C-alpha positions in Angstrom: 1.7 24.7 -1.8 -1.7 23.7 -0.3 -1.9 22.5 3.3 -2.4 18.9 4.0 -4.3 19.4 7.3 -7.9 18.4 6.9 -8.9 20.7 9.7 -7.8 23.6 7.5 -10.3 22.7 4.8 -14.1 22.8 4.6 -16.2 19.7 3.8 -17.2 19.5 0.1 -20.8 18.5 0.8 -21.9 21.6 2.7 -19.2 24.3 3.1 -21.8 27.0 3.6 -23.1 25.5 6.8 -19.6 24.8 8.0 -18.4 28.4 7.5 -21.7 29.7 8.7 -21.3 27.9 12.0 -17.8 29.3 12.5 -19.0 32.8 11.6 -21.8 32.5 14.1 -19.3 31.5 16.8 -17.0 34.4 15.9 -19.9 36.9 16.2 -21.0 35.4 19.5 -17.5 35.7 20.8 -17.2 39.3 19.9 -20.6 40.2 21.4 -20.0 38.1 24.5 -16.5 39.4 25.1 -17.7 43.0 24.7 -20.6 42.5 27.1 -18.5 40.6 29.7 -15.6 43.1 29.5 -17.9 46.0 30.2 -19.5 44.2 33.1 -16.2 42.9 34.5 -14.2 46.1 34.1 -10.5 46.5 33.6 -7.4 47.0 35.7 -7.7 49.8 38.2 -5.2 52.4 37.1 -5.0 51.1 33.6 -2.8 48.6 31.8 0.4 50.5 32.6 -0.2 50.1 36.4 -0.6 46.4 36.6 1.7 44.3 38.8 4.8 42.6 37.4 3.3 39.2 38.4 0.7 39.6 35.7 3.2 40.2 33.0 5.2 37.3 34.3 2.1 35.1 34.2 1.3 36.2 30.7 4.8 35.6 29.5 4.9 32.1 31.0 1.6 31.4 29.2 3.2 32.3 25.9 6.5 30.5 26.6 4.5 27.3 27.4 3.3 27.3 23.7 6.6 27.9 22.1 7.2 24.2 21.9 3.8 22.5 21.7 3.8 18.7 22.2 1.5 16.1 20.5 0.3 13.6 23.0 -1.4 10.5 21.6 -4.0 10.5 24.4 -5.6 13.5 22.9 -8.3 12.8 20.3 -9.2 15.9 18.3 -6.7 18.4 19.7 -3.5 18.6 17.5 -1.4 19.4 20.6 -1.4 19.3 24.4 -1.6 23.0 25.3 -1.2 24.0 28.9 -2.0 27.7 28.8 -5.4 27.2 30.4 -3.8 27.1 33.9 -2.4 30.6 33.3 -5.7 31.9 31.8 -7.8 30.8 34.8 -5.2 32.1 37.3 -5.2 35.5 35.4 -9.1 35.6 35.3 -9.6 35.0 39.1 -6.7 37.3 40.0 -6.9 40.3 37.6 -10.2 39.9 35.8 -11.8 38.8 32.5 -10.2 41.1 30.0 -6.5 40.4 31.0 -7.4 36.7 30.9 -8.9 37.1 27.4 -5.7 38.9 26.2 -3.5 36.1 27.6 -5.6 33.4 26.1 -5.9 35.0 22.7 -2.1 35.6 22.5 -1.4 32.0 23.5 -3.8 30.7 20.8 -2.4 32.9 18.1 1.2 31.7 19.0 0.1 28.1 19.1 -1.8 28.4 15.8 1.4 29.7 14.1 3.4 26.8 15.6 1.0 24.1 14.2 0.4 25.7 10.8 -3.3 26.7 11.2 -5.0 28.6 8.5 -6.1 32.1 9.3 -9.8 31.3 9.5 -9.1 28.3 11.8 -7.0 30.6 14.0 -10.0 33.0 14.2 -12.4 30.2 15.1 -10.1 28.9 17.9 -9.7 32.3 19.4 -13.5 32.8 19.1 -14.6 29.4 20.5 -12.3 29.7 23.5 -13.3 33.3 23.9 -16.9 32.2 24.3 -15.7 29.5 26.7 -13.9 32.1 28.8 -17.1 34.3 28.8 -19.1 31.4 30.2 -16.3 30.6 32.7 -16.3 34.2 33.9 -20.1 34.2 34.4 -19.8 31.0 36.5 -16.9 32.4 38.5 -18.8 35.7 39.2 -22.0 33.9 40.2 -20.3 31.7 42.8 -17.5 33.9 44.0 -18.5 36.6 46.5 -15.3 38.7 46.2 -14.1 40.4 43.1 -10.5 39.2 43.5 -9.0 35.9 44.6 -8.7 35.3 48.4 -8.4 31.6 48.6 -11.7 31.0 50.3 -13.3 27.6 50.1 -16.3 28.9 48.0 -13.9 30.6 45.6 -12.0 27.3 45.2 -15.3 25.7 44.3 -15.9 28.6 41.9 -12.6 28.0 40.1 -13.3 24.3 39.6 -16.8 25.2 38.3 -15.4 27.9 36.0 -12.8 25.5 34.6 -15.4 22.8 34.1 -17.6 25.3 32.3 -14.7 26.4 30.1 -13.9 22.8 29.1 -17.5 21.9 28.4 -18.2 25.0 26.3 -15.0 24.6 24.3 -15.6 20.9 23.7 -19.2 21.5 22.6 -18.2 24.2 20.1 -15.4 22.1 18.6 -17.6 19.0 18.5 -20.2 21.1 16.6 -17.6 22.1 14.0 -16.3 18.6 13.7 -19.8 17.2 13.4 -20.4 19.5 10.4 -17.2 18.3 8.9 -17.5 14.5 9.4 -21.2 14.0 9.6 -20.8 12.2 13.0 -23.1 12.8 15.9 -22.4 16.0 17.9 -22.9 14.3 21.3 -20.6 11.4 20.4 -17.9 13.8 19.4 -18.2 15.9 22.5 -18.1 12.8 24.7 -15.1 11.4 22.9 -13.3 14.8 23.3 -14.0 14.9 27.0 -12.9 11.3 27.6 -9.5 12.1 25.9 -8.8 15.4 27.6 -10.5 15.5 31.0 -7.4 14.4 32.9 -5.2 17.1 31.3 -7.9 19.8 31.8 -8.6 18.7 35.4 -4.9 19.0 36.2 -4.7 22.5 34.8 -7.8 23.7 36.7 -6.4 22.2 39.9 -3.1 24.1 39.5 -4.8 27.5 38.7 -5.7 28.3 42.4 -2.1 27.6 43.4 -0.8 30.0 40.7 -3.3 32.6 41.7 -2.3 32.5 45.4 1.3 32.8 44.4 0.5 35.8 42.1 -1.2 37.6 45.0 1.8 37.1 47.2 5.0 37.7 45.1 6.1 37.4 41.5 8.9 35.2 42.8 6.3 32.6 43.8 4.8 32.9 40.3 8.2 32.0 38.9 8.5 29.2 41.4 5.0 27.9 40.6 6.1 27.5 37.0 8.0 24.4 38.1 5.0 22.1 38.8 3.3 23.5 35.7 6.2 22.8 33.5 6.5 19.4 35.2 3.1 18.6 33.7 4.4 19.8 30.3 7.5 17.6 30.8 5.3 14.5 31.5 3.4 15.2 28.4 6.6 15.7 26.4 8.0 12.4 27.8 4.8 10.6 26.8 5.1 12.2 23.3 8.7 11.1 23.0 7.9 7.6 24.0 5.1 7.5 21.4 7.6 8.9 18.8 10.0 6.1 19.7 7.2 3.6 19.2 6.5 5.1 15.8 10.0 5.4 14.6 12.8 3.0 13.6 15.6 3.1 16.1 18.3 2.5 13.5 17.5 5.1 10.9 15.3 7.5 12.8 12.6 7.2 10.1 9.0 6.2 10.7 8.4 2.5 11.2 5.3 0.7 9.7 3.0 1.8 12.6 4.0 5.4 12.4 3.9 5.3 8.6 0.4 4.0 8.6 -0.8 6.8 10.9 0.8 9.4 8.5 -0.7 7.7 5.5 -4.2 7.5 7.1 -4.1 11.2 7.7 -3.1 12.0 4.2 -5.8 9.7 2.8 -8.4 11.5 4.9 -7.2 14.9 3.6 -7.1 13.6 0.0 -10.6 12.2 0.2 -11.8 15.6 1.5 -10.1 17.6 -1.3 -10.5 15.0 -4.1 -6.7 14.7 -4.6 -4.2 11.9 -5.1 -1.7 10.2 -2.7 1.2 8.1 -3.9 2.5 5.3 -1.8 5.8 3.7 -2.8 7.8 0.8 -1.5 11.5 0.3 -2.2 13.2 -3.1 -1.9 16.9 -3.1 -2.1 18.6 -5.7 -4.3 21.2 -8.1 -2.9 21.1 -6.5 0.6 21.5 -10.0 2.2 24.8 -10.3 0.3 26.1 -7.2 2.0 25.3 -8.6 5.4 26.8 -12.0 4.5 30.0 -10.7 3.0 30.7 -7.6 5.1 28.7 -8.2 8.3 25.5 -6.8 9.7 27.3 -3.7 11.1 28.2 -2.6 7.6 24.6 -3.4 6.5 23.3 -1.2 9.3 25.6 1.6 8.2 24.4 1.3 4.7 20.7 1.7 5.8 21.6 4.7 7.9 23.4 6.4 4.9 20.4 5.6 2.6 18.1 7.2 5.2 20.2 10.3 5.1 20.0 10.4 1.3 16.3 10.0 1.3 15.7 12.7 3.8 18.0 15.3 2.2 16.0 18.1 0.5 12.7 16.3 1.3 9.7 18.4 0.5 7.4 19.3 3.4 4.7 16.7 3.8 6.6 13.8 2.2 6.9 11.0 4.8 9.6 8.3 4.6 9.7 5.0 6.6 12.1 2.1 7.1 9.9 -0.9 7.3 12.7 -3.2 8.4 15.4 -5.1 6.6 15.9 -3.8 3.2 12.5 -2.1 2.7 11.7 1.6 2.7 8.3 3.2 2.1 7.4 6.7 0.9 4.1 8.7 0.8 3.5 12.0 -0.9 0.2 13.7 -1.8 -0.9 16.2 -4.4 -1.6 18.6 -1.5 2.2 18.3 -0.7 3.1 19.2 -4.3 3.2 15.7 -5.8 2.3 16.0 -9.5 3.4 12.6 -11.0 3.6 9.4 -8.9 6.2 8.0 -11.3 8.3 11.0 -10.9 8.4 10.2 -7.2 9.7 6.7 -8.1 12.3 8.2 -10.5 13.5 10.5 -7.7 13.9 7.5 -5.3 15.8 5.6 -7.9 18.0 8.6 -8.5 19.1 8.6 -4.9 20.5 5.1 -5.5 22.6 6.0 -8.5 25.8 7.1 -6.7 27.7 4.5 -4.7 27.8 4.6 -0.9 31.2 4.8 0.6 31.6 3.2 4.0 35.3 3.5 5.1 37.3 1.7 2.5 34.3 0.0 1.0 32.3 1.4 -2.0 28.9 -0.2 -2.4 26.8 0.0 -5.5 23.1 -0.1 -4.5 20.1 -0.9 -6.6 16.5 -1.6 -5.9 13.0 -2.0 -7.2 10.1 0.4 -6.5 6.4 -0.4 -6.5 3.9 2.4 -6.8 0.2 2.5 -5.8 -1.9 5.7 -6.0 -5.0 6.7 -4.0 -7.9 6.5 -5.0 -7.3 4.6 -8.3 -5.3 1.7 -6.7 -7.0 1.5 -3.3 -9.0 3.5 -0.8 -7.2 2.6 2.5 -3.7 2.1 3.8 -3.8 -1.7 3.8 -5.0 -2.0 0.2 -2.5 0.6 -1.1 0.4 -0.9 0.8 -0.4 -4.4 -0.5 -0.8 -3.1 -4.1 2.5 -1.2 -3.9 4.1 -4.3 -2.6 2.7 -6.3 -5.5 4.0 -3.7 -7.9 7.4 -3.8 -6.3 7.7 -7.6 -6.8 6.4 -7.2 -10.4 9.2 -4.7 -10.9 11.7 -7.2 -9.6 10.4 -9.9 -11.9 10.7 -7.6 -14.9 14.2 -6.6 -13.8 13.0 -3.0 -13.9 13.5 -0.1 -11.7 9.9 0.9 -10.8 6.4 -0.2 -11.7 2.9 1.2 -11.1 0.4 -1.3 -9.7 -1.9 -3.0 -12.2 -4.8 -5.4 -11.5 -3.2 -8.0 -13.7 -0.2 -8.2 -11.3 -2.5 -9.1 -8.4 -2.7 -12.9 -8.1 -4.6 -12.6 -4.8 -7.4 -10.1 -5.6 -10.8 -11.0 -4.0 -12.1 -12.2 -7.3 -9.1 -14.4 -7.9 -9.2 -15.7 -4.4 -12.8 -16.8 -4.9 -11.8 -18.3 -8.2 -8.9 -20.1 -6.6 -11.1 -21.5 -3.9 -13.7 -22.8 -6.4 -10.9 -24.3 -8.5 -9.5 -26.1 -5.5 -12.9 -27.6 -4.6 -13.2 -28.8 -8.2 -9.8 -30.5 -7.9 -10.2 -32.0 -4.4 -12.4 -34.8 -5.9 -11.2 -36.8 -8.9 -14.7 -37.1 -10.3 -15.8 -33.5 -9.7 -16.9 -31.7 -12.9 -15.4 -28.4 -14.2 -11.8 -29.2 -15.2 -11.5 -30.7 -18.7 -9.2 -30.8 -21.7 -9.8 -29.8 -25.3 -7.5 -31.2 -28.0 -6.1 -29.4 -31.1 -4.6 -31.7 -33.8 -1.0 -31.6 -34.8 -0.5 -32.5 -38.4 2.6 -33.7 -40.3 3.0 -31.1 -43.1 4.6 -33.4 -45.7 1.6 -35.7 -46.0 -1.2 -34.3 -43.8 -1.1 -37.2 -41.4 -2.4 -36.5 -37.8 0.5 -37.3 -35.5 -0.8 -36.0 -32.2 -2.7 -33.4 -30.3 -2.0 -30.6 -27.9 -4.1 -30.8 -24.7 -5.6 -27.4 -23.8 -7.0 -26.6 -20.4 -10.7 -25.7 -20.1 -12.5 -24.8 -16.8 -16.2 -24.4 -16.5 -17.1 -22.4 -13.4 -20.5 -23.1 -11.8 -21.5 -19.5 -12.0 -19.1 -17.7 -14.4 -19.2 -20.4 -17.1 -16.0 -20.9 -19.2 -13.0 -19.1 -17.6 -10.1 -17.9 -19.8 -7.3 -20.5 -19.4 -4.7 -17.8 -18.9 -6.6 -16.4 -15.9 -6.7 -19.9 -14.4 -3.0 -20.3 -14.8 -2.2 -16.9 -13.5 -4.4 -17.5 -10.5 -3.1 -21.0 -9.7 0.6 -20.8 -10.4 1.4 -18.8 -7.2 -0.3 -21.4 -5.0 -0.3 -25.1 -4.2 -3.4 -25.4 -6.5 -1.0 -25.3 -9.5 0.4 -28.7 -8.5 -3.1 -30.1 -8.1 -4.1 -28.7 -11.5 -1.1 -30.2 -13.2 -1.8 -33.6 -11.7 -5.4 -33.4 -12.9 -4.4 -32.4 -16.4 -1.7 -35.1 -16.6 -4.3 -37.7 -15.4 -6.9 -36.7 -18.0 -4.3 -36.5 -20.8 -2.8 -39.9 -20.0 -6.2 -41.5 -19.7 -7.2 -40.0 -23.1 -3.9 -41.2 -24.7 -4.6 -44.7 -23.6 -8.2 -44.5 -24.9 -6.8 -43.4 -28.3 -4.4 -46.2 -28.3 -7.2 -48.7 -27.6 -9.2 -47.1 -30.4 -6.4 -47.7 -32.8 -5.0 -44.2 -33.0 -1.2 -44.2 -32.4 -0.9 -40.5 -31.4 1.3 -38.4 -29.2 -0.1 -36.1 -26.5 1.4 -32.7 -25.7 0.7 -31.1 -22.4 1.8 -27.7 -21.2 3.5 -27.5 -17.8 4.4 -24.5 -15.6 7.6 -23.2 -14.1 6.6 -24.6 -10.7 6.3 -28.1 -12.2 9.7 -27.9 -13.9 11.4 -26.7 -10.7 10.0 -29.5 -8.6 11.9 -32.9 -8.5 8.7 -34.5 -7.3 7.1 -33.8 -10.6 9.3 -36.3 -12.4 8.5 -39.0 -9.8 4.7 -38.2 -10.2 4.9 -38.4 -14.0 6.8 -41.7 -13.9 4.3 -43.2 -11.6 1.3 -42.1 -13.7 2.8 -43.2 -17.0 3.3 -46.7 -15.5 -0.2 -46.7 -14.0 -1.9 -46.0 -17.3 0.4 -48.3 -19.2 1.2 -45.8 -22.0 4.5 -45.4 -23.9 6.4 -42.5 -22.4 7.7 -41.6 -25.9 4.1 -40.8 -27.0 3.8 -38.2 -24.2 5.3 -34.8 -24.7 5.7 -31.8 -22.3 5.6 -28.3 -23.7 7.7 -25.7 -21.8 8.1 -22.0 -22.6 11.3 -20.0 -23.0 10.3 -17.9 -20.0 10.1 -21.1 -17.9 13.5 -22.2 -19.1 15.1 -18.9 -18.2 13.4 -18.6 -14.8 15.9 -21.0 -13.2 17.9 -22.6 -15.9 20.0 -24.9 -13.7 17.1 -26.5 -11.8 14.9 -26.6 -14.9 17.6 -28.3 -17.0 18.2 -30.9 -14.3 14.6 -31.9 -14.1 14.1 -31.8 -17.9 17.0 -34.1 -18.4 15.4 -36.6 -15.9 12.2 -36.4 -17.9 14.0 -36.9 -21.2 15.8 -40.0 -19.7 12.3 -41.3 -18.9 11.5 -41.1 -22.6 9.1 -38.1 -22.4 9.4 -35.7 -25.3 10.3 -32.1 -24.6 8.9 -29.3 -26.8 10.0 -25.7 -26.5 6.8 -23.8 -26.8 6.3 -20.1 -28.0 9.8 -20.1 -29.4 11.0 -16.6 -30.4 9.1 -14.7 -27.8 11.6 -15.0 -25.0 15.3 -14.6 -24.5 16.7 -18.1 -24.4 20.4 -18.3 -24.9 21.9 -20.7 -27.4 24.0 -22.3 -24.7 20.9 -23.4 -22.8 19.2 -24.6 -25.9 22.2 -26.7 -26.8 22.2 -28.4 -23.4 18.4 -28.8 -23.3 17.3 -32.3 -24.5 14.6 -30.8 -26.7 12.8 -33.1 -29.2 10.9 -30.3 -30.9 10.9 -26.5 -31.2 7.4 -24.9 -31.5 7.6 -21.6 -33.4 5.2 -19.1 -31.9 2.1 -18.3 -33.9 2.8 -14.5 -33.8 5.5 -15.2 -36.3 3.8 -18.0 -38.3 0.4 -16.3 -38.9 1.9 -13.3 -40.9 5.0 -14.9 -42.4 3.5 -14.7 -46.0 3.0 -10.9 -45.7 5.8 -10.0 -43.3 9.4 -10.5 -44.6 10.9 -10.0 -41.2 8.8 -12.7 -39.6 9.4 -14.9 -42.6 13.2 -14.5 -42.0 12.8 -15.4 -38.3 10.9 -18.6 -39.1 13.2 -19.6 -41.9 16.3 -19.1 -39.7 14.8 -21.0 -36.8 14.0 -24.0 -39.1 17.6 -23.9 -40.3 18.7 -24.8 -36.7 18.1 -28.3 -37.9 15.8 -29.6 -35.2 12.3 -31.0 -35.4 10.0 -28.0 -35.9 6.3 -27.5 -35.1 4.6 -24.3 -36.0 1.6 -22.9 -34.2 -0.9 -20.6 -35.8 -1.2 -22.2 -39.3 -4.3 -20.4 -40.4 -4.4 -20.9 -44.2 -2.9 -23.1 -46.9 -0.3 -20.5 -48.0 1.3 -20.6 -44.6 1.2 -24.4 -44.6 2.9 -24.7 -48.0 5.6 -22.2 -47.1 6.4 -24.0 -43.9 6.5 -27.4 -45.7 8.9 -25.9 -48.4 11.2 -24.7 -45.6 11.3 -28.2 -44.0 9.0 -27.6 -41.0 8.0 -30.9 -39.6 4.5 -30.3 -38.2 1.9 -27.7 -37.7 -1.2 -26.9 -35.8 -3.8 -24.2 -36.1 -7.3 -23.5 -37.3 -6.4 -24.4 -40.9 -6.5 -28.0 -39.7 -9.0 -27.8 -36.8 -9.9 -25.8 -33.8 -9.5 -27.2 -30.3 -12.2 -29.9 -29.6 -13.6 -32.0 -26.8 -12.4 -35.6 -26.7 -15.5 -37.0 -28.3 -15.5 -34.3 -31.1 -11.8 -35.0 -31.7 -12.4 -38.7 -32.2 -15.3 -38.0 -34.6 -13.0 -35.5 -36.5 -10.3 -38.3 -36.7 -12.8 -40.8 -38.0 -14.1 -38.4 -40.7 -10.6 -37.5 -41.7 -9.7 -41.2 -42.2 -12.8 -41.7 -44.4 -11.9 -38.7 -46.5 -8.3 -40.0 -47.0 
């Protein structure tokens, strides 16, 4: 499995320069360490005649890195290492070479702890080896004695050497990071120093104390470990507090803040390696019912048990978060072994299959999962998270288990938001151009008489031109603009119905309405007021609703439809045959007409199955209207079966109001 750490990979743009720089640092470190070691010399009497205080100091340096801590105050460092204090104390007490050994051992141990690649481990040993060479030269130049005595000028030399070590290490790491990110070297070095100076200054300040203790007794070395590890403890406490801020206290999983940090890191890695990242959101179904029926304590226990399920056998690199309430989030990348985003969704759903037993209560849990994938569905956390959330709600609406994001689900994309704003401006003023209606005739099949027309929405955008009506509806129906659009359409249709009446055409007008309209009691009041205002016969006005609208909320829809029927408005069930209406609802619905969908009508002559569906529907015995009458064969067949009316291009295509009146006049002349 590939590593997800970006720092373990080379930039794709110029890997040669990147590896060349690190190779140069390694060569410099080897040459510098050899030269400095020869000049500085080794222990008198050899390595086997060194004091126990040295071995204790070296051991403490290694022990300090057995449990590295990540402190958020650091910028580029992966952890808050504290071995520098032991390295400086060893250098001023026993010399350069012992300090190099202690430092290299601590870095190797630390690299293993944080999962560094081999070449990154070599680079870190090398760059800090170069920093130690520079620190030794500074120490030797300022200090008069070869060993530590605690003199004032030696104290100054320690501070200067520690500063030189920090500046050199920061410069080399900033150089590597600059080649990786393309950012300025000076800016990176300055940012590094700003984030780490306090920690490094503390370590440099403690080094003389440790050196003095080492020259006196190994017991004092052991005792001096207390303030050193106090610094570690402070850092650990800071890290624990940051962890608490990034984790959900109930489940122990990441919260949204911590989840975003993890995802941001994975997206950076994925961008560098040209791989994918899957972000998934799970929303539990009917969780509020559990809280209401069994209490919030049981609901909390349920969330804890689910968290345990999700974290069992979790592959390395896969992060899980509890976003609050009944929502969980997951992120997994190809670098972590993710191969199929939808397989991740199926795995999450599989964890919900078995019931959760809490005491004497067994709970069946279900949920919907939305999936968004980097880079196809978004390039940053906010976009991916929003798209996964959209996909999750789409999954709920479909009554499915999981759904991958699609642009068609997004009713609030930037393009649609612009379109929505332009549409709102067009609707704010009654006389503003743009929103109009076209009319398609509805013809009585038995004698060819025109009995009405269906009003069809048209919107001419000032820049885009004519916009597909389905896009308009999909954009508006999730906002208050839908109500404004419906009111404009009703006004135009009623005005046109009155104009036809005044011109001597006794026609009916059919207008499509949305789910939002049918679920709103105010819509009936509005329609009543407008019918009275225009002085038209309510029986000549007909609303077309779809099966999907009927089934969205049958109880509320049926109540409002009944009120409209009592008003005298006709009700037509549009697109019949494409949804899942139950016969019980159809029996209760005061429908004056059923409109068979054109997908069945167009091919009924050549498709026996569709012919059987249309024939059976007509046998229901209600008034029937058929969409999609494209030729005379279809018209004749529908007439033979007893279909009442039809509309389609066989009679006429949708037309503007003026063109419709000219078509009517020409038809009257022909008859």
